[in-house]
C-alpha positions, 0 to 999 in steps of 0.5 A, a space after each residue: 169212602 175208599 174200601 181197601 180189599 186185602 190181597 188175602 180176600 182176593 186170593 180166597 175169592 179166586 180159590 172158590 170162584 175158579 172151581 165154581 166156574 169149572 163145575 158150572 161149565 161141566 154141568 152145562 155140557 156134561 150130558 151131551 156126550 151120551 148120544 155120541 158114545 152110542 154112535 147116534 148122530 145128532 145136531 150139536 147141542 147148546 149148553 144147558 138147553 140142548 137142542 130145545 130151541 130148534 123146535 120153538 116153531 113146532 116139532 112136526 117138520 123139525 123132527 122130519 128134517 132131523 131124520 132126513 139129515 141124520 138117519 133113521 136112528 138119530 137123536 137130540 137133547 131136550 134140556 139135559 135129556 137125550 132123545 133117541 128117534 127111531 124111524 126104522 119100522 123093524 126096530 119099532 116093532 121090537 121096541 113097541 111089541 116084541 121087547 116091550 117089557 124093556 120099554 114099558 113106560 112113557 117118558 117121565 114128566 117131572 113135576 106132574 101133579 094130581 089128577 094128571 099123575 094118576 092117569 094111565 099116561 103117567 102110571 108105571 109098572 104094576 100100577 099101570 098094568 092093573 089100571 090098563 087091564 081094567 080100562 081095556 074092557 070098558 072100551 070093548 065093542 059092547 061098551 061102545 054101543 052104550 056110548 052111541 046115544 051120548 055121542 048122538 046128543 052132541 051130534 044133534 047140536 053140532 048139526 043145528 049149528 052147521 045148519 045155521 052156517 049153511 043158511 048164512 052163506 058165510 065162511 066160518 071156522 069149522 075147527 072151532 065147531 068141532 072143538 065145541 062138539 068134542 068138548 060136549 062128547 068128553 063132558 058127557 062120556 068121561 065126566 058124566 055131565 051135560 055141557 053145551 059148549 057149542 051154545 055156551 062157551 062160558 060154561 065153567 067146564 069149558 073155561 077150566 078145560 081151555 087152561 089145560 090146552 094153553 100149555 107150551 114148553 117154550 115158557 121161560 120157566 119151563 125152559 129154566 127147569 129143563 136146564 136145571 131139572 133138579 130145582 123143579 121139586 124144591 121150587 115147586 112149592 115156592 112157585 104157586 101155579 094158581 091157574 093149574 091149581 084151580 083147574 085141577 081142583 075144579 075137575 077133581 071136585 067135579 068127578 068126586 061129586 059125580 061119583 057120590 051121586 052115582 053111588 047114591 042112585 040105584 043101579 038101573 038109574 045110573 047113567 051109562 058112560 065111561 065114568 060109570 063103567 069105571 065105577 062098575 069095575 072098581 072091585 071087579 075080578 075081571 081079568 085081562 092079561 097083557 099078553 093079549 095086546 098086540 100091534 093090530 088095532 083089533 087086539 083089545 077087542 079080540 082079547 075082550 071077546 076071548 075072555 068073555 068080558 063083553 058078556 060080563 063073564 069073570 074070566 081068568 085062571 082059577 087058581 088061588 094065587 090068581 084070585 088073590 091078584 084079581 082081588 087087588 084089581 080095583 081102581 081107587 077114586 084117585 085113579 078114576 079121577 085121573 082117567 077121566 082127566 086124561 080122557 080130556 087131554 087125549 080126546 079133545 084136540 085129537 078128535 076135534 083136529 081130525 074132524 076138522 082136517 077131514 072136512 078140510 081135505 074133502 073140501 079141497 077134493 070134491 071128487 072124494 067128498 062125492 064118493 063118500 056121500 054116495 056111500 052115506 046115501 047107500 047106507 041110509 037106504 038100508 038103515 034108518 039110524 046109525 049105530 056102533 055095529 052098522 057104521 062099521 059097514 062104511 068102508 070108504 068113510 073108514 078110508 077117508 079117516 085113515 088117510 086123514 090121520 096119515 096126513 095129519 096124525 094128532 099124536 105125531 110123536 110119542 116117547 118111551 123111557 129107557 130105564 137100563 142100557 139096552 141093545 136093540 137090533 145092534 143099537 145101544 140105547 142108553 139108560 136115562 134117555 127117551 125113545 121117540 116114535 116119529 109117526 109124523 115122519 113115518 106117515 110121509 116116508 116115500 119108501 112106503 107111501 107113493 106121493 105121500 103129500 097127496 090125499 088118496 083114501 084108496 091107500 087104505 083098501 084091505 089089499 093096500 094095507 096088507 102090502 105095507 109094513 104095519 109099523 109105517 102107520 101109527 096114528 094110535 101107537 102100537 103094543 100095550 101102550 097103544 091108545 086105549 080109547 082108539 075105538 071111542 075116538 073112531 066112533 065119535 069121528 065116524 058118527 059126526 062125519 056120517 051125519 054131516 055129509 048126509 046133510 051138507 056139502 063142505 067147500 073151500 072158499 077164498 078164506 080157506 088157507 092152502 096150504 094149512 099152517 100147522 102148530 105142533 108143540 103138543 098135538 098137531 093142529 091147524 094154527 089159524 083154524 080152518 075156514 070153509 063154507 057149507 051148503 045143504 045137500 039138495 036131495 036131503 029132506 031136513 026133518 027138523 
């Protein structure tokens, strides 16, 4: 059967097709003039996808390569979104602290669902200010002291497992051990529940948490939505994500159940953990102004001390308008669930990776390991047990951790949204773009670090730190958006390493990967784990 198509129909088709093709072509390339108009050097983007595919093997090295080629202020495109990389320390000080009010929000992630959307990372504006000012006192020194028994419980299990590896004499993946240890700490501190993932990897908590860390930008659907972001919202309901929904539902129900159980208990029987500290301040009038935040790591501690929060005082201006504002400084149940959830995200891979990297570096450098063990032995000659206060005496341990975080910063890139055209240090930052802070590059810049590829803990003596620009070392960020849980992460890492190197020697072996292959799509971690051997120290008497 022959179908005869009239010339009139072909003409109509041409009338519609040509404009459609023009619109499609314009859409594919229209956003890619933004950076050039601002004088920001960048690689040539591909239609629809921008420069996304140059990061398919990870962001860590690719980001540094970009800066080396295009300068300290350069850019690229993720899908249609322009990204401005700022690797100039003076400009970073302006963006992160001095002119923070112009860049207060982290990069917007479309399609975020509860409980993630209620977390501190995703909150914006006044809601973020309120939740951040409430959370900060829960990470004060006094509150950290209450966390030590919870961390110790997980540490004891970790040490028993390491002892079994020492007795076997075989190499093992110490990164996996630290992953289980960190999961136990998070479940205990943030979710108020005991999870022995070190001995029971099939626990429902562990099962659902593992789904979260399987995320990657480089799934076909994610790439599609980066090219066509306007379709994300209308298609979200038509494309069910069973795995995500099950995970979200599990953690929401888990925390809601725990909240109800806590509320039914008398105060003296409530477990002292991060969840309870949030519940305690649901309707608190304690006040902490964002003016107290600064770049220095101890800023939050200083602010809490000045305000008297460690002693339970309810401070802040006493006028009626302030009191009315304070009455609104409570956290909703959704926000409490959101903070517990982000605790899982922010605390799991970052702490476990740092512990594994520290052991890896000390295994490769036994001279530094011996120096650390000497400090540990001297510490326990003066103290029967380690706690939040006396572990701060461990200066060399602190240097080892700082140098580990320099070489392997878990959060090696963080971003801020630009909500309006803004000029900083003479550079126009365009509305609708995101600013990227490249900690990974800064930590290896030879202008600020001699022999940056080498592991040298003495870079972090007080004298060495004072001689450096404060914005060339940013493992926890800086300013009001810095990591609120930094103090807890440091405590967890210190307590674990202190007890490990009191009891064991960690050694490189034929299975140890040198150099390490890294993965860096979200956080920075070892791609193939970290294989080492471990032996008992001869001068340590095991009480177990």
